[in-house]
C-alpha positions, 0 to 999 in steps of 0.5 A: 500500499502506498504512503500518503504524501506526508507534510512538506514542510520537513522538506523545508525545515532546518532543524529536520533530524537528517540535517536537512539543506533548505528547500532541498526536495522543492530544489531537487524536484524543481531541477528535474523539472528544468531538467525534462523540459529542456532534455526531453530525451534524457532523463536519467539525470531527472530520475535520480533527482526525483528519488533523491526528492523522495527520499528527503520527504519521506514518500514514495509517490513524490507530488508534481513540481505544481504542488510542491510548488503551492506548497512552498509559497504558503510555507515560504515565510514560515521556516524557521532557522537562520534561512527563514528569519533572512528570508523573512527580514529581507522579503524574499518571494520564492523564486530568489529562496529557490535560487539562493537554495540552488547556489548552495545545494551546488557547493555541497551536492554532487548531483546537483553540480552534476546536473548544472554541469551538464546543462550548461555543456558545451561551455565549462563551469560546474556553478550556475551562470546568471543565464542559466538561472534566469532561464531556469526561474522562468520556465519553473515560476513563469515568464519575466520572474527576473531579468539581469538587473532584477538579479543585480539589484536583489538583496542576495547580490547587494548583500554579498550572499550570492557573488557573481565572480567574475568581470564578464558580461553579467549573463555570464557570470556564474553565482556563488555562495560562500559555503560556510555562509551557506552552513550558517544558513542551514542552522549548522553550528560551524564557527566561520573558517579563520575565526574561533570562539572567544571563551568567557573567563574569569570576570574578576581578573578584568579592572573593577572599574571596567567590570561596572561598564559592563552592563552599560556598554552591553544596553549601548550596543544592543539598543543601536545607540554605538554599533562599535566598541573599540578596545584598547589595551596591551596585549594579554590585558583581558580585552577579548575577555571583555569582549566574551563578556559583553558576548553573553549579556548581548546573548550572543558568542563572541567569535575573534576575527582576523582583521584582512578576513573581515575586509575581505569576506563581505558576508561576514557580518551577515553571518554573525548576525544570522548565526548569534555571533559577537565579531571580535576584530583584532587590528594591528596598525603601523605607526603613523598609519590607520586601519580603516574599518569598512562599511558593514552590512548589516550593520551589527554590534562589533568589538575591534580590540587595539593596541594602545597607540593603533589608530582606526576610522569608522563610524559609530565607534566607541573607545574604551582603554583597559588599562591595569587593576590598580594596585589593591586590586593586583594585591587580591589577584596576587593573594589568590594564586600565592596564598602570601600576603606579603609576597602578594604585596610586593609582587603587586608593584609591578604594573600587570593586568589580570590575565597576566597576574593569574599566568605568571603567579601560576608558572611560580606556583609551579616552579616552587613545587618542581624545585620542592623549596618554598614560593619566594620572590625568585620564583615569581621574578623567573616567571615573570621573565618566562612571560612573552619572551618568545615575542620580546627576544625578536626584537630585544635580548633578555638580560638574565643576570641576578645582580644583588646588593653585594655584587654592586660597587659604585661611588656613595652618590651612585648609589644614592641615585640608584636607591632613589630610582629604585625606590620610586618605581616600587611606588610609581603608581601610588606616587601621584596620590594626594599631590597637586592638579598640574601633577595629576594632569600629566600623570603617567606611570613611565620611569626614565633614567640615562647612565651615562659614563666611560665603557666599564663603569658599570652602567649596564650592571647598574641597569641588571642591578635595577631590574633585580632588586624590582624583579622586573624581567630586563632586555637589551634592544636589539638596534639591528633587529629594531632598524630597518631601511624601509620607510616606517618599519623601524617605527613600527619595530619600536612601537611593537617593543614598547606595547610588548613591554608595557605588557610584561612590564619588563625593563627597557635597556637602550645601551649606546642610547645615542645611536637611537635618540641622538641630536636632531641636524637642521635636515638638509637631507632626506636621510638626516629628515628621516632620523629626526622623524624617527627621533620625534616618534622615539621622543613622543612613545617614551614620554607616554610608555608606562613602562621604565626605560633606561638609558646608557651612553658615553657622553651626555653632549650626544642625547638630544636635549628635548629628551634630556627633559623628560628623564626622571634621572641621570646618573652619572657613573665615574671612573672608581676612586681608590675604594671603590677600586679596592672594593672592585678588586675584593669583590671580583677576586673572591677566595682566590684572591692572592693577598689584602695587601696586593688589593690596596698596591693595585687599586693605588696604581691601576687606575682602570675601570670595574669592567676592565678589572672583571677582565684583568681577573677572569683572565687570569684565573683561566691561566692558574690551578682553579683550587689556588690563590691567583699568582703574582705573575699571572696577574701581572700578565693579565694586567700588561694584556688588558694595559696593551688593550687599552694603548698604555703602558702598566704602572712602573710601580707593578714591577716591583710586585714581581720582586 
């Protein structure tokens, strides 16, 4: 007994158990009908199409094309899912809906693709050409249904749902739909290729002032008072986490979209609207450039993730700067993971975001567990050095020396300057509290110091000492990696370096800084003008940089005066006097010192720097037995070599030591 025909809604239902595509049976019956009219002597393909449609409808007797068309007209605007929603919103009629379903089915179903290819033979191409599409609509829905100009003016084409490929005559161009968009229209949960879901994280990692703004921001986006939110911040500060929180309040799913993909895939905004996605667009802008947000159709809510200095232009954009939690919030976050209030208090002086604190604290705890020791400040310092190292190493070299107070020998005035600089660095955020309004207007947590002195006087060692005292990672800027012969690339590299350093609150050391911060000239040649532009860029970025920057130079006069004004400290490192040289010899010899009298003699007559003393001791130690004090003859030979390097003769008084 033949089964009675079932309601045709099943073939139109996107939520059918067998995951049918919209209008699947209608498409196959329509193609079979059109094939039989065009190819009356060949029914093989049309029979296969009708059999496929019968299986989709779960019937043995397939209704005629006219019956199915009438059912489809009645049910079209009651279709569930994204496909039906878009048809109702755009008031799409059945011929256009049928055309959309045919083009979509051609991307996924071999039989449909084969049918279209045979219909277009001998013309090449497996996709439906516009002239064949218009002929098919005329045959199946009546003459004059659509012409080429009508097709071009439909929402199908205007909203980039259907793409007319190529640049030839309109009637000869093939029609195509992005498979990802067709997947969304079919109600499939697949994320757009090249994008990824932004997962929700712990809301407590976001600054409290930001959390308080979440409901207001969500309301603005929901009502359409603003369509885009530009979130500024450094790497790892929680910009995507904020976007995920907003998406949750809006009932959407946040997906991260590369900026080039957003510009190229014009149908992506529609897919976001239909699938319930909040696009989070990650933008990277070179120094001096601006990213143009393309016109969005439909005009949906979106989030743009920017660096602190990136420029973007677009309509109805609201900007929000993330920043970092205040010191009290940071102390609470550290305490959650460290379970040591004093350690948390000391760690909170670093200007790190909530997600970064979480990452560093977990790394520090893991290090302590692996070493089977009590968690201490050194574990945190090591974890901070690991943070973002793989990206910073592209532009700067990590300086991993741990230099404690006992390892440095400086004149009292230098030591006092360094002590004051470290003290200010510890309180660089709270320092501004209760100060006057004029200072508040120029508030900046950044610190800039210039270390001036001859080679070997301890400038780089002092930078390591400061970093050790602060528990902060230190990076020596690699000028070869920064500088680039192409205009704008050097600024881009410097901007990226400063952003990465700010995210990790790392100290940047510009060794021999006069090569970058040298005096500007009259700029009579293009090379000089470019050098001046680079200096201007550096002056602006360094002044606004929230981190700690240390510059070293052999001569203060080589540094541009405009930058000298922006420095918080200038420390002169003189050649060591007798007492400093004596302490340096003792400190370098350690347990292998020949005698204290010899140290006094060397300090009295050898007016060399700490770096040169280091060279002498290392050379002599390498030529002496490891388990014995360094011999006088070996030491004098090493001194002779060091003086030769300087182009000087050793003091005559040293000859008395041999006797």
